[in-house]
KOLSE-236430 format. One record per residue (C-alpha): x, y, z; residue in one letter. Coordinates in pm, 1 decimal. Layout:
BEGIN
X, Y, Z, A;
...
//
This chain:
BEGIN
0.0, 0.0, 0.0, A;
283.1, 243.2, 86.2, D;
465.0, 157.0, -235.9, A;
148.3, 224.7, -438.8, E;
96.2, 559.9, -266.6, K;
456.7, 658.8, -336.2, K;
417.8, 550.7, -698.7, L;
97.7, 754.5, -743.4, F;
255.8, 1060.1, -578.4, S;
558.4, 1019.8, -803.1, Y;
333.5, 1005.9, -1111.6, K;
136.7, 1310.6, -995.8, E;
457.2, 1506.8, -945.4, K;
579.1, 1407.6, -1289.8, Q;
249.6, 1511.0, -1451.1, I;
256.5, 1839.6, -1261.8, A;
612.9, 1898.8, -1376.0, G;
515.5, 1824.4, -1736.3, V;
225.5, 2068.8, -1716.1, K;
450.9, 2336.8, -1573.2, A;
706.7, 2273.3, -1843.3, S;
436.5, 2299.5, -2110.6, L;
339.4, 2639.0, -1973.1, M;
697.9, 2756.0, -1974.8, R;
779.6, 2589.4, -2307.0, G;
594.4, 2853.8, -2509.5, A;
879.4, 3095.6, -2443.4, R;
1163.8, 2861.3, -2537.6, E;
1373.8, 2870.1, -2858.0, T;
1475.4, 2599.3, -3104.0, E;
1825.7, 2601.9, -2960.4, E;
1689.9, 2490.8, -2626.8, G;
1491.7, 2213.5, -2799.0, L;
1807.9, 2086.1, -2970.4, L;
1992.4, 2095.9, -2639.8, H;
1705.8, 1904.6, -2481.2, F;
1715.5, 1638.8, -2753.0, C;
2088.0, 1584.7, -2698.9, V;
2045.1, 1562.1, -2323.1, Q;
1746.3, 1330.1, -2359.2, T;
1943.5, 1103.3, -2591.7, W;
2235.9, 1092.4, -2346.0, A;
1999.1, 1022.8, -2056.3, A;
1832.4, 741.9, -2252.0, E;
2171.2, 581.5, -2325.6, I;
2273.1, 605.7, -1958.6, A;
1938.8, 462.3, -1851.9, E;
1975.4, 168.3, -2088.5, M;
2319.4, 95.1, -1942.9, K;
2187.5, 111.8, -1589.0, R;
1895.0, -111.6, -1680.8, D;
2140.5, -367.6, -1816.9, G;
2338.4, -358.6, -1491.3, V;
2021.5, -398.9, -1281.4, H;
1902.1, -685.4, -1500.6, T;
2233.9, -867.6, -1457.1, K;
2216.7, -817.3, -1080.0, D;
1863.1, -957.0, -1064.6, M;
1959.9, -1257.3, -1278.8, M;
2260.5, -1324.6, -1054.2, A;
2037.5, -1304.4, -746.3, L;
1784.8, -1543.6, -899.9, E;
2063.1, -1788.8, -991.1, A;
2198.1, -1777.6, -636.7, R;
1847.8, -1827.8, -501.0, L;
1795.3, -2135.7, -720.8, A;
2133.4, -2278.1, -620.6, E;
2057.6, -2217.3, -253.5, F;
1719.1, -2392.8, -284.6, S;
1883.2, -2691.8, -453.9, K;
2154.7, -2713.0, -188.1, N;
1892.1, -2688.3, 84.1, Q;
1692.4, -2974.1, -70.9, S;
2004.7, -3193.2, -98.1, D;
2100.6, -3119.9, 261.1, N;
1750.0, -3206.6, 381.0, T;
1765.1, -3540.9, 197.0, K;
2101.9, -3615.1, 357.3, K;
1962.9, -3536.6, 701.2, V;
1663.6, -3768.2, 642.4, M;
1898.3, -4047.0, 526.7, A;
2107.6, -4016.1, 842.9, R;
1798.3, -4038.7, 1065.9, M;
1791.3, -4421.2, 1029.7, G;
2053.9, -4466.0, 1304.4, A;
1917.7, -4531.6, 1652.8, D;
2226.8, -4479.4, 1867.2, K;
2259.0, -4194.4, 2113.0, D;
2586.8, -4078.5, 1963.0, A;
2432.1, -4069.2, 1617.9, T;
2132.9, -3870.8, 1739.3, V;
2354.8, -3616.9, 1915.4, V;
2581.3, -3585.8, 1611.5, S;
2280.0, -3544.3, 1383.7, L;
2129.7, -3274.2, 1604.6, A;
2462.2, -3089.6, 1617.6, W;
2504.7, -3111.8, 1239.2, T;
2149.6, -2987.7, 1180.9, S;
2210.1, -2695.1, 1412.7, W;
2531.9, -2601.0, 1230.6, L;
2356.6, -2630.5, 894.0, K;
2073.8, -2410.0, 1017.2, Y;
2329.0, -2148.1, 1130.2, S;
2498.0, -2151.8, 788.4, E;
2162.9, -2121.1, 611.9, D;
2066.9, -1834.1, 839.2, Y;
2390.5, -1652.6, 749.2, K;
2316.9, -1708.1, 379.3, K;
1967.0, -1567.4, 430.8, D;
2116.8, -1260.5, 594.3, R;
2354.0, -1212.1, 302.7, E;
2064.7, -1247.7, 57.1, F;
1859.3, -990.1, 250.5, E;
2154.7, -752.1, 248.0, D;
2181.4, -790.8, -128.7, Q;
1808.8, -722.9, -169.3, V;
1837.6, -412.1, 47.0, K;
2136.4, -294.7, -155.4, A;
1935.9, -344.7, -475.9, T;
1645.0, -146.6, -332.5, E;
1881.9, 130.6, -231.5, Q;
2029.7, 143.7, -581.2, R;
1677.1, 155.9, -721.2, M;
1590.9, 448.2, -495.1, A;
1907.1, 631.8, -599.5, E;
1827.1, 562.3, -962.8, F;
1472.8, 702.0, -922.6, T;
1604.2, 1007.7, -743.9, K;
1859.2, 1070.8, -1015.7, K;
1592.6, 1032.0, -1282.8, K;
1383.4, 1293.2, -1107.8, K;
1677.1, 1532.6, -1105.1, E;
1750.2, 1463.5, -1472.8, D;
1386.0, 1524.1, -1562.9, A;
1393.0, 1849.5, -1370.5, K;
1704.7, 1962.7, -1556.0, K;
1551.4, 1867.6, -1889.9, V;
1232.6, 2057.4, -1812.8, L;
1432.2, 2361.6, -1709.3, D;
1636.8, 2347.0, -2030.1, S;
1336.0, 2357.3, -2266.1, I;
1235.4, 2709.8, -2167.5, S;
1353.6, 2841.4, -2510.8, G;
1167.9, 2593.3, -2734.0, A;
903.8, 2696.3, -2989.9, T;
545.2, 2574.8, -2994.6, E;
620.9, 2295.6, -3243.1, S;
928.9, 2193.4, -3052.1, G;
724.7, 2201.6, -2732.0, L;
466.4, 1967.1, -2884.3, I;
740.7, 1728.2, -2997.6, A;
901.9, 1748.4, -2655.9, M;
565.5, 1676.8, -2491.7, A;
520.7, 1361.8, -2699.9, F;
876.2, 1253.4, -2624.8, Q;
831.3, 1312.4, -2254.4, N;
500.4, 1128.9, -2264.6, W;
665.7, 829.2, -2430.9, A;
955.5, 845.6, -2185.5, Q;
712.1, 862.6, -1894.0, L;
531.7, 552.5, -2019.8, I;
861.2, 365.5, -2051.6, L;
971.5, 473.1, -1704.9, E;
639.6, 366.1, -1554.4, N;
663.9, 32.0, -1729.1, K;
1018.4, -23.4, -1602.1, K;
916.4, 88.2, -1253.8, A;
632.3, -165.7, -1252.6, R;
867.8, -438.5, -1371.0, Q;
1118.0, -356.6, -1097.2, L;
841.0, -352.4, -837.1, E;
715.5, -691.1, -954.6, E;
1067.9, -832.5, -940.0, Q;
1117.0, -697.9, -587.9, L;
781.4, -839.7, -477.8, L;
867.9, -1177.6, -627.7, M;
1208.2, -1173.2, -455.4, S;
1043.6, -1080.3, -124.6, G;
785.5, -1358.3, -163.6, G;
1054.1, -1612.8, -243.0, R;
1255.6, -1501.6, 57.1, L;
950.8, -1532.3, 285.0, A;
867.9, -1878.1, 147.4, N;
1227.2, -1987.5, 184.7, M;
1233.2, -1869.2, 547.5, K;
906.3, -2048.8, 618.7, S;
1032.7, -2372.8, 463.0, R;
1361.0, -2343.8, 649.6, Q;
1179.8, -2293.5, 978.5, K;
945.1, -2583.9, 907.7, G;
1236.6, -2811.2, 818.1, N;
1420.7, -2715.8, 1136.4, A;
1109.3, -2784.4, 1346.7, M;
1055.6, -3118.8, 1173.5, N;
1417.1, -3221.9, 1229.4, V;
1399.8, -3123.5, 1596.3, Q;
1072.2, -3311.2, 1637.7, G;
1217.2, -3623.7, 1480.7, R;
1523.6, -3595.7, 1703.9, V;
1300.7, -3570.2, 2012.4, N;
1095.2, -3869.8, 1901.1, E;
1412.7, -4069.4, 1838.8, Q;
1545.0, -3980.7, 2185.4, I;
1214.3, -4087.9, 2342.9, K;
1222.2, -4414.2, 2147.1, A;
1580.5, -4479.8, 2261.0, N;
1487.7, -4413.8, 2625.4, L;
1186.5, -4644.2, 2596.5, L;
1405.8, -4910.3, 2435.7, F;
1654.0, -4877.3, 2722.9, R;
1378.7, -4913.0, 2981.7, C;
1235.9, -5219.4, 2807.3, L;
1583.5, -5372.3, 2768.6, S;
1661.1, -5316.4, 3138.5, S;
1325.4, -5461.8, 3238.1, W;
1374.3, -5767.6, 3016.5, M;
1729.7, -5816.7, 3147.9, L;
1611.4, -5789.2, 3508.6, E;
1329.0, -6035.6, 3440.2, T;
1567.5, -6286.6, 3280.9, K;
1818.9, -6250.9, 3566.0, V;
1547.1, -6305.5, 3827.1, N;
1413.3, -6606.2, 3637.3, H;
1759.8, -6761.6, 3605.4, V;
1834.1, -6686.2, 3971.5, D;
1511.9, -6850.1, 4087.9, R;
1565.3, -7148.7, 3858.8, Y;
1919.4, -7221.0, 3973.7, Y;
1837.3, -7144.4, 4338.3, S;
1559.6, -7403.3, 4329.7, N;
1791.9, -7643.3, 4151.5, K;
2066.9, -7594.2, 4412.3, M;
1819.0, -7641.2, 4697.0, N;
1696.8, -7961.3, 4535.2, H;
2057.6, -8081.3, 4497.5, K;
2125.9, -7998.3, 4861.5, R;
1819.9, -8196.3, 4967.3, Q;
1931.5, -8489.7, 4754.3, Q;
2283.5, -8470.7, 4900.6, L;
2145.1, -8457.9, 5253.2, S;
1924.8, -8758.2, 5179.4, S;
2224.0, -8947.5, 5038.9, V;
2432.8, -8858.9, 5345.3, Q;
2153.2, -8979.4, 5572.0, T;
2127.8, -9302.0, 5373.7, L;
2505.5, -9352.7, 5396.2, F;
2500.1, -9295.1, 5771.2, K;
2213.8, -9536.8, 5824.9, S;
2380.6, -9789.3, 5594.9, F;
2708.8, -9756.0, 5785.6, A;
2533.7, -9802.8, 6119.3, E;
2348.0, -10104.0, 5989.6, Q;
2672.5, -10240.8, 5842.9, L;
2855.6, -10195.2, 6171.8, E;
2577.4, -10370.7, 6360.2, K;
2570.4, -10652.5, 6106.7, G;
2949.7, -10696.3, 6117.6, L;
2941.4, -10702.7, 6497.0, G;
2684.1, -10978.1, 6497.7, N;
2878.9, -11171.6, 6236.3, I;
3206.3, -11142.7, 6440.0, D;
3031.9, -11270.0, 6754.0, G;
2882.4, -11567.0, 6578.9, D;
3214.2, -11650.3, 6413.0, T;
3405.7, -11640.3, 6744.4, T;
3153.6, -11865.6, 6917.0, D;
3162.2, -12114.0, 6633.1, R;
3544.4, -12120.6, 6630.0, T;
3566.4, -12184.1, 7002.4, M;
3309.0, -12462.2, 6974.8, T;
3503.7, -12632.0, 6698.4, R;
3831.9, -12605.0, 6886.6, R;
3679.8, -12750.9, 7201.8, S;
3542.0, -13038.2, 7001.9, K;
3876.3, -13102.8, 6830.0, A;
4101.0, -13092.8, 7142.4, M;
3997.2, -13426.5, 7299.0, P;
4100.4, -13623.3, 6992.1, G;
4443.7, -13455.8, 6982.7, M;
4523.7, -13495.3, 7354.9, S;
4763.8, -13765.7, 7478.0, K;
4622.4, -14055.5, 7672.1, D;
4719.5, -14415.3, 7743.6, G;
4605.1, -14546.8, 7411.6, G;
4737.5, -14268.5, 7189.1, S;
5065.5, -14249.5, 7010.4, V;
5252.1, -13920.8, 7009.9, S;
5428.5, -13826.3, 6693.8, L;
5778.9, -13691.7, 6698.3, P;
5836.2, -13324.1, 6689.1, D;
5902.1, -13224.1, 6336.6, I;
6119.4, -12933.8, 6447.7, H;
6343.7, -13146.1, 6681.2, A;
6709.2, -13219.1, 6583.3, R;
6787.8, -13578.5, 6480.6, P;
6977.6, -13792.8, 6740.3, V;
7290.2, -13975.8, 6607.1, P;
7278.8, -14355.0, 6626.7, V;
7569.4, -14532.9, 6810.7, N;
//
């Protein structure tokens, strides 16, 4: 709205200046008209040169903008490809890289804004200079004749139309550049928020995975502990039962051996007592010589 008001005021001032020049042009000479033609031709040449410079600047800015958008898209794809890792170190590294990339992009945005501001400033200087040139031209036609004044009016009218057309083109280019910059900022902000959200979700998933892993490990440890504790208790009970059996078996064995020894001793004594009468010497028995006695020499 402010730009439109300034444009309308600028047009009104130009029309007012043309009207004033038409009123003063009746008293001008042909020499002034020739001088005006030369100055107008020189101004047109200078304007064409400046327009070429501005066009090159705008094309360079658009090329840089396209390259920046392409680089931003490639970087976003790389970030999405690296999001497949689920380790804490990877998540931290990814967040740090995204933050650094966002800082670099923000610096590039600042540089682009500075270039746009510089272009706007050059445009303002160009408009101001054109106003001054138009004022000088109008002042120089004070000596033109009526026919020269009519020709000058047509020339100025044509020049005014061209200037208005160029001004509209420049305004449209500036508006398009501003819209692209706003869209680029919005996309950059949305991408940064999406990356941060995905990082937060990944961190939450990692924490949940850790909790579940710890819970599963604790459950397995408790299960194994209970299993082997019960198994060891059962083994201890079996060992105690075996020890008890061995003790009872030993006691029974000792008792059995004692009974067997007693019976054997009694039986031996009974046999010996029965055998002694037959081996004793009496009147009707014959005693054998001692086998261990020395032989007696015969005379």
